[in-house]
N, C-alpha and C positions, 0 to 999 in steps of 0.2 A: 510516764509516757513521753516518748521522744518526738520532738517536732522536726520537720524537715530543716535542712541546713540554713536556708535564708530566713528562718523565722526565729525570733527570740523575744519579741515584745507582744504584750497584750494590746488589743485595740484601745486607742485613746478614748477618754470618757465621752468626748463630743461625738465620736463616731458611734460609740455604743448607744448613746441617747438617740441619735438619729436612726439607727437600726431598729431600736425598739419602737420609736415613733412611726416608722414606715410600716412595721408589722401591725401596730395598733390601728392604723388607718386602712391599710390595704386588705387585711384579712376580713374585717367586717364588711368592707366594700364589696369584696368578692362574694361573700355569702348573700348580701342584700341584692347584688346584681344578678346572682343566679336565680333568685326568687322573682325578680322584676323583668328580666330579659325574656325575649320571645323564643319560639322554637327555631332551631337552626336547620340548615339545609339537610345535613346527614341524619339528624335525629329521627326524622319521620321514617326514613328508610330502615333505620335500625329497630324502630318499633314494629314495623311490618316484618322485618326479618325475624324478630323474636316471636311474633305470632306464628309464622311458618315453622319455626323451630319447635315450639310447643306442640304443634299439630303433626309435623312430619319428621322432626329430628334433624332437619337441615337448616342452617342459618342462612337462608336465602329468601329472596322475594317470591311471592306466589307465582309471578309470571316467569320465574326461572325454573319452575318445577314442571315435570311431566309425570303426573300421578304423584307417587311418593318419593320420586328420585329426581335429581337435577336433570334438566333437559340437555340433550346433546349439544345445544348451542351455548350452554352456560360454561364460562371459563373462569369465573371468579369465586368458586366455592372455597378456594384456598386463601383468599384475601382476608376474611374476617372470621372471628369466632365469637361465641355468645358469653364469654366470661364476665365482661363488664355489665352487659345488659341484664344478665341473670342476677348479679349483685344488686343492680338498681331495681330490678323487679322485686326482689325480696325486701329491699328498702321501701319500695312503694306499697307492698302488702302490709308492712308494719305501720305505715302511715294510714292505711285503710283506703287508698285510692285505687287499688287493683286487687283482684282475686288471684289465687295461685295459678289458675289456668286461663286467666284473661289478661290482656294488655290494654291499657287505657290510652286514648289520644286526647284526653281533656286538658284544658289549660292548667288545672291544678296538678294533674299527673306529670305533665312536663316540668312544672316548677319544682315538684318534689324530686324528680330525677336530677334536676340541676343541682339541688342541694347535695344529693349523693355524689355527683361529680366533684363538687367543691370539696367535700370531705376527702375524697380520694386524692385531690390535689394537695390538701393539707398534710396527708400522710407523706406525699412526696416532699413537701417542704420540711417536715420533721426529719425525714431520712437525709435530706441535704444538709440540715444543721448537724446531724450526727456525723456525717462524713467530714465536714469541716472541723468538728471538734476532734475527731480522731487524727486528722491530718495536722492540725495546728495546736493541739494540746489544750484547748480551752473552749468551754461552751460560749464564751463571749464571741469567739470567731464563728461559732455555730449560728449565733444570732445575726451576725453580719452576712453570712452566706444565705441564711433564710430570707433576710431582707433583700439581698441582691436578686434572689429568685422571684419573689413576689413583685419586685420592681420591673421585671421583664413584662411588657404589655401583652406579648403573645401568650405567656404563661397564665397570667391572671385573667386575661380576656377569655381564653378558652376554658379556664377552670370554672367558668360560669355555666357551661353547657356541653362541651365536647365529650361525647360518650366513648370515643375510641382513642384519641391521641393522648389525653391526659392520663388515662389509666395505664397506657403503655409506658409513658414516661415515669410514672410512679413505680410500676413494676420493675422496670430496668434499674431504677435507683435503689430499690430494695435488694435486687440481686447484687449490685455493686457493693452495697453496704454489708450484706451478708457474707459475700466472698472475702471482703477485706477483714471482716471480723473473725473469720476462721483462722487468721494468722495471729490472733491475740489470745482468745480463750481465757479472759480474765474472770475466774470464778467458775463454779460448778455448772452454772446454767448458760454460760456464754456460748459453748459449742452448739448445744441444741437450739438456742435462740438464733445463732447465725445461720444454721441450716434451715430453720423454719422461715427465716427471711428469704433465703434463696428459693425455697419451694413456693412461697406465696408470690414472690416477684415473678417467677417463671410462669406460674399459672395465670397471673393477672396480665402479663405482657403478651406471652405467646397465645394464651387463650383468647385474647382480643385481636391480635394481629400476628399470625404465625410468621410473617416475613421478618419479624424482629429477631428471630432465633439465632442467626449467624453471629450477631454481636454478643449475645449471651454465651454462645458456645466458645468463642474466642476468649472471653473473660474467664470462663471456667478453666480452659486449657492453661492460661497464664497463671491462674491460682494454683493449679496442680503442678506447675513446673518448679518444684521445690524439693528439698530434702525431707520435708515433713511428710512422712508416709501416711499420717492420719488423713491428710487432705487428698491423698491418692485415691482413697476409697470413699471418704465422706462426701466429697463434692459430686462424684458420679452417683452415689446413693441418693443424694438430694435430687439430682436430675431424674432418676428413675421414679422416685416418689411423685415428683411433679408430673412426669409422664402418665402415671396411673391416674392422677387426679384429672388431667386433661382428657384422658380416655373416658373416665367416668362422666365428665361434664359434656363431652362432645364426641361420643363414640363413632358417629358417622364419618368424622374426619380423622380423628386421632387413633383409630384402630390400625391405621397404617402411618405411624409417626414419621417415618423417613420421607415418604411421599408428601405428607402434609407440610413438613418443614421445608423440603427442597422446592416443591412447587409454590409454596407460600412466598419464599424469598424471590424466586424468579418472577412470579406474577406481580408482586408488589413493585419490583424495580422496573417492570415494563407494563405498568397498569394500563388497561385498555389497549394493549398492543401498540403503545406509542413510545417513542424515544424522546427523552428530554434534551436539554442543552447543558454543556459543562459549565457555562457561565451563570446559570440560574441561581445556584446556591451562593456564590460570591456576591452577586448583585443584591440578593435579598438579605444577606447579612448586613449590608450597608443600609438597605432601605428599611428593614423591619426591626432590626436590633438597635437599642439605644447606643449611640456612638461611644459613650464612655464605657459601657459594658463590653463593646467590641474591642476597644483599645486595652482595657485592663484584662480582658480575657486572653488577649495575645500575650501580654506580659506574664499572666498566670501560666500559660502553656510553657513559656521559656523557663520560668522559675520552677515549675513542677518537674520539667524534664531534667533540669540541672540537679534538683534535689533528689531525684530518683537514684542518681549515681552515688550520692554520699549519705543517704539516709539508712537507718536500720531496716531489717527485713520487713516488719509489718507496715511501716510507713511507706517503704518503697513499693510494696504491693498495692497499697491503697491508692497512691498517686498514679501508679500505672493503670489501675482500673478506671480511675477518674478520667485520665487522658484518653483511654480507649472509648469510654462512653461518649466523650465530647467529640472525638475526631474520627474514629474508625469508620462507622457507617456513613457519615457525611462525606468523607473522602472517597469511599467506594462509590457513593452515589454520583459524585462528580466524575470519577474515572469511567463509570459505566454509563454516564449520561442518563441516569434514571429519570423516569417521568415524574418529576416533582411539580407541584402546582399549588395554587392558593397560598403562597407564602411559605413560611417556615414551619407550619403546624405539623407536617409529617415528620419533622426532625425535632419535635418538642422534647423527646427523650434526652436530647443533648443539653437542654436548659438547666437542669439541676447540676450537671457536671460543670457547666459554664459558671454557675453561681459559686461553686466551690473554688474554681480557678480564679474568679474575681477576688474572693477572700484571700487566696494564696498570694495574688499579686499585691493586694493592699498590705498584707503582712510583710512581704519581701521589701516593698518600698519603705514601709515604716522602719524596718531593720536597717536597710542600706542607707536611706536618706531620711532620718527622723526630723522632718521639717513640718511646720504647721500646714503647708499647702497640701501635703499628702492626705491629711485628715479631711481637709475641705474638698479635695478632689473626690475622695471616697464618699463623702456626704452628698456631693452633687450627683454622683453616680446612682445613689439610692433614691434621692429625693426627686430629681427632675422627671424621670419617667413616671413616677407616681402622680405628680402634678398633671402630666399629660393624660394619664388614665382617668383622673377625676374630671378633666375637661370632656373626655369622650364618654364617660360613664353612661350606661354599662357596656359600651362598645369598644373597650380598650384594645381589642384585637385589630382595630382599624388604624392603629398607631403607625406613623411614618416618622423616621428620624428627621431632625432639622436638615441634615445633608440632603435627604431625599426630597424634602419639601422645596428646598432652594433649587435643586436640579430638575424638579418635575416639569416646569414649563419648557425647558430645553428638550427633555426626553420626549414629552408628549407631542412636540412638533413633528417627531419622526414616527411615534406610535401613539395615536390618540387614546387607545384603551388604557394607557399607563395610569391615568388618574381616575378611571371610572369605577374600579372595584373597591370602594370604601367599605361597603357592607356586603361582601360576598356571601356571608353566612345568613343574611336576611333576618337576624333576630330583631331588628328595629321595626319589623312589620307589626309587631304587637303594639308598639307606640303609635304606629300609623293607622291602625285598624279603625278608630273612631271617625277618621276622615274619609274612609272608603265608602262609596255609595251603598246605601242600605238595601237597595233593590236592583236587580239586574245581574248579568253575568260578570264575573271578575276573573281576570287572567293574571297570574303571577309570573314574573320573568318572561314576558311575551317575546316571541321570536320577531325578527324584523324581515320586511320584504326588501326587494332590490331598490325601492324608492325611499327607504328610510322610515317607512311606516311600521306600526306594530300589527302583527297578525293576531287573530283571536285564539291563539294557543301557544304553549311553550314547547321547548324541545323535550320536556320530561312528561308532559301530560296534556290531554285534550279536555280535561274536566274543569268545571267552574271551581276556581281556587277556594271559594267559600265553603265548599263541601268536599274538597280533595284532600285525602289524608296525607298525600305527599307534600303539599304546599305549606307555606308558613302562616296562612291566614285562618285555616279552619278552626283551630282551638279558640280563636278570638273573634270569629265571624259574628257572634251574637252581639258584639259591641259596636258593629258598624252603625254610623249615624249620619253619614254624608247624604246629600240629596240623591234620590233615586235617578236612574237613567231615564231620559226622556223618550227613548225609542228602542224597539227591539233590534234595530240595526246599530246600536251602540253597545260598547262594553267598557268596563273599568279595567285599567291596567295598574298593577302594583309592581313597581320597579325598585330593585335594590341597587344602591350605588349612585354615582354621579353621571349615569348614562345620559346621553344627549336626548333632547325632546324628539318625539316622533312626528312625522308630517301629518298624520291623521288624528292627532291627540291634542288635548288642552290640559295642561297640568293644573291640578286642583289643590294639592296640599303636599307637604314634605316634612321629613324629620331631619334636622340638622344638628351638628355639633361643631365646636371650635377645637382646633388643634394648633396650639401656639398662636400664630397670627392669621391662620387661614380658617375659613368656614367650609366644612365638609357636608355634603348632602349624603345622608345615610340611606334614605329610601323616599319614594314619592309615589303619588297616585295621580292618574289622569283619566279623563273620559275620552274615549276614542270612537271614531266611526268604523263600523265593520267594513272591511275590504276583503271579501271572500276570495278564495282561490278560484281561478278561471275554470269554468266547466270544461272538462277535457273532451276532445273529439272521441266519440264512441262511448261516452258515459263514464261513470265512476265504477271502478272495479276494486273491491276491497279484499284484503287478506290479512292474516296475522302479522305479516312482516311490515305492514304499514303502507302498502301501495295505495296511492290516492288518499292517504290519511290527512292531507292538508285541508280537505273539505270538512273533516270531522271536528265538531266543536266540543260539546259536553255530553257525558253519559255513556261513552263507548268503552268496550272492553276489547283490546287488541292483545293477542297472545300468539307467540311464534308457532305453537303447535296446533292452532285452530284456524280454520278458514273463516274468512269474513270478519265483520266487526259486530260484536255482541252488544245488544241493548241491555245495559247493566242493571239499572234500577227503575224500570218501568218506562223511561222516556230518554231519548237521546236526540241530539240536534246536529244537523249539518247545514252548510251554506255554500253556495257557489255563485259566481258572477257570470251571468249569461252573456253569450256572444250577441252582437247587435242583431243578427238575423232572428233571434228568439225573443227579443224584448218587445213588449206591448202586444204579443200575440197569445192566443190560448195554447196551452201545452198539454201533451199527454205525458204522464209520469208513470214509469214502470219500475217497480222495485222487486228484486228477487231475494229470497231469504231461505234459510234452512232452520230446522228446529220444530218443536211441537207447538210453539206459541203463534199467536196471530198479531198482525200489525194494523195500526191505524195511522193515518197520515194527516198532518196539519201543515199547511203551506202558507207562509207569510201571515201567520196568526189565525188562520181560518181552518176549522175541521172540514175535511172533504170526504164525500162518499167514495167508497172503494169497491172494486170487484176483484175476486180472487179466482185464479185458475192455477191449480197445482201450487208451485212455489212462487208464483208471480202475483203481486198486488198492483192494480192499475187504478189511476184516478185521472180526472181531467182538471187542469188548473185554469180557471177563467182568466181572460186577458187583463181584467182590472186588478187581479192579484199579482199577476206578473209585473204590472206597472206600479204596484203599490209602493215599492221601495226604489230609491234612486239608483241609477247606474246598473240596473238589471240584477239587483240582489235577490236571490231566492233562498229563503230560510225554511228548511224542512224539518219538522219535528216528527220523529218516528216513535210511536207509542206501542208498548206491549199491552194488549187488551186482557191478558191473563197472567198467571204467575209462571208460565212455562218459558223455557229458554228459546231465544230466537237470535239468529245472526244474519245481518244484512250482507249480501254478496255483491249485488250490482244495483245501480240506480241510473236509469236512462231517461232523457227528456227528448221529446220530438215536437216540433211546431206543428199544430193541427192545420191541415190544409196546405202544408208545404209540399 
C-alpha cells in the first residue's frame, strides 16, 4: 500500500505512546460522561419528535401537526429524520428502558441513549483511524488520527449526548471510507464491504439530517470520475439501496427523495429563515478548536493537496475525499452565509477529516524535518485539549481555546453575550438539580424584561420546568432538595451559562468548572420575585398564536390551529400586574371559554364561587385578595372540574363600583 508523497516514516514511539494514552483516557471518560451528564437542549425535542413519528409517521412535534399531517405553518419537516433516534430507541428497548411503541423521558432512558450516542461516536473514531491507515500506510498513524479526533473537545463533548450531529459525522465518515475503499478492493469481500459502508453511512447521515446530502453527492461524483467502470454502476447502486432503506424508514418524507434532499439542503442553510454571517465560521474555528489542531490542520490541508498530485490513484482519491469532507460544506456555508449557531457542532462532520489531516501534517513534518520538536509538538496537540476536557468534565463542549480566553475580555466589552454561553446545552442542570427549591414553580432559561429582571416563563415554554418534557430538569426533578419558596409570588429560575444576575432574583447555587486559569459558571439557580405582565387594556385575549401569552405561566396548551389556550392537565395558572386604579378594590372577573369542560377559579390562593352563563364564568374578587400580594399582583388558577377539554378565550377584570 503506497503512502502519499510527503510520508515515509512511522510515528515515533513517544508519539505512539501518547496517542494510546489519550485514547485510554478520553474514551472511558466519554462513556462515563455520557452516563453522568444531564439531558441536553435538543434531546427532549427529539424524544417528542419520535413519539409523534411512532403515532403519525412524521418526525415532528405534536404542535407541528394538524391531524395526521404537518400543519400549513410548519416549514421544518425537511430538517430532521428519525434514523438516529430509531437506532437509539432499539438500543433502549434492548436495555429494557423503553417498549417498542413507547418512548421514555426518564433519567435512566436518557442516560442509556447517551451511551448509544457514544457508541456511534466510537464508530466514527474507528472509521477515522481506518482512513488514516489507508492514507499513511500504517495502523500506528490510525491511532494518532483517532487520538487527534477524541482530543477535539467539541467531538468528545457532544459524543456524550448529541443525538443528531454525532451520528451525521459518523455517517459522513463511513461514506468517505467506503468510497475510498472502492478504489482498492483488496480481497473478495472488500468491494461488498465498501458498498455496505456507503449504504450505512448515507442512511445514518441523510436519515438524520437530509441537508447533509449535497456533500455526499459530490463525494460520490468524484469517486465515479474514473476509468474504473465498476465504480460507474457500483456507487449509484449503493445510493439506490440507501434510498430504498430511507424510504422504508421514513416514507412520509423520502417517498419524494428529490424534494426531501433539495428542501433539506435549502432549509438547513437558512434554518428558521435567518441568514448568518460569513465571519461566524472563521471566528469559531479560533474560539472552539484547539489552536494546535487548527494550525496542524492547515498544514495537513497543504500536505494532502500536494500529495494528491503525485500519489497513486487509490491514495489520491482518499485524500481528495478527506479534503472534501473537511472543506466543501464549511466553505459553502461561509459563501452562502448559512445560519450557523451554537458553535461548530453543526459542522461536526468535518472533525474526523480534520483528525486525518492532523495525522497527515505530523507525518509530513516528521518526513521533511525529523526533529524531536515535531514529536513533542504532536504530543502537545493530543494531550493539552484532553487535559482541558478533564477540567470541564463532563462539559467538554464548553471548551474555549487559550487564544479565545485571552481575547474574551476585549471582545465582551463590545458584545457582553460573548462570555455568557458556557453551557448552552444545559446538561449541567442535572448536577444543579439538588440545589433547586424542592417546592414551588421552576422556570428554566427564563426570559428577561426590559429592566433586566427574569419573567416567569421562557421563550420555549410556559410550563413549570420540573414537569415540562421540553426542559432539562424534569428527569431529575425528584432530586430537588433546596429550600422551598416562601411565597406564591416567587419562582425559582434555572439558568445555563454565565448570564448576569437578574434584578428581581437572588442567586442560591451554581455549578462551576475551571478551564485553564479561569473559572466558568455552567449553570445556576436563583429565587425570583414574580413580576407579571401588565394587565392589558381591554383584558386578555388568547389564541393559538400566543397573543397575550405573556400572562400565561404553567399548564397551558397553545397550538397554532386552535383558538384560545387549553387547560392541559387539570389546572393552569396566569398572572397579571394590575393598574393602580384596580389595586385595593373589589373586582369582577369574567372568563370566556369553549369546550365541553367546566371551569373553577382560584385567585391569589383562594377558591372563589362562580356563576356560569353560556360560555362565560364570572366571579367576584374581594378587595383583601386584590391587596394580598404586593404591587397589584393577581395570580389566577384556572381549574378543570372534569376530564373534558376546555380552552380559555378571554379574561377581563373590572373594578366594582367604578
